[in-house]
C-alpha positions, 0 to 999 in steps of 0.5 A, a space after each residue: 790900096 784903099 778904094 778911097 785913098 792910097 793909105 799904104 803908099 807913103 810916097 804918094 801920100 807925102 806927094 799929096 800933102 806936099 801939093 796942097 796949099 791949104 791943109 786943116 787938121 783936127 787933133 785929139 786934145 789929150 794927146 795930139 793924135 791926128 783924127 781929121 784932115 782936109 787937103 785943098 788947092 786954092 787961090 784964096 781968092 775965087 775957088 778952093 778945090 777940096 781934094 780930101 776930107 778924112 776923119 778917123 773911124 774912131 772920131 766919125 759922127 762927132 762933128 769933126 768933118 763939119 768942123 773941118 769944113 767950117 774952119 776952111 770956110 772961115 779961113 777962105 772967107 765968103 768970097 771963095 767957092 769950095 768945090 769937091 768931087 765926092 766918092 759915092 760913100 761920102 755923098 750923104 755927108 756932104 749933103 748933110 753938111 749943106 753942100 749942093 750937088 753940081 751937075 756940070 762937073 767933069 772928070 778924067 778918072 785916074 787909072 791907079 
């Protein structure tokens, strides 16, 4: 299993997508291939919990992640906060995207 997401566990990936209520995708113009996705849970009024932001290796450093975040913000509007728990490998990206770290975040880590 990938340290960041369970890419080999199709049932778990399907459940992750089914449980989200805001999914934004990025696709290649020439063939429609999925190259980026954000998966969130939100009330569309107060807060949005960004569970996943993933961009394929071939499309990284092209602004796709920034575009997914911008589209989420457009959909949600300025009255909704976006909150996420970053994996250590992605902290720099979220800082560059303008997100501020929050020291009052708590977590029970999953065991598998």
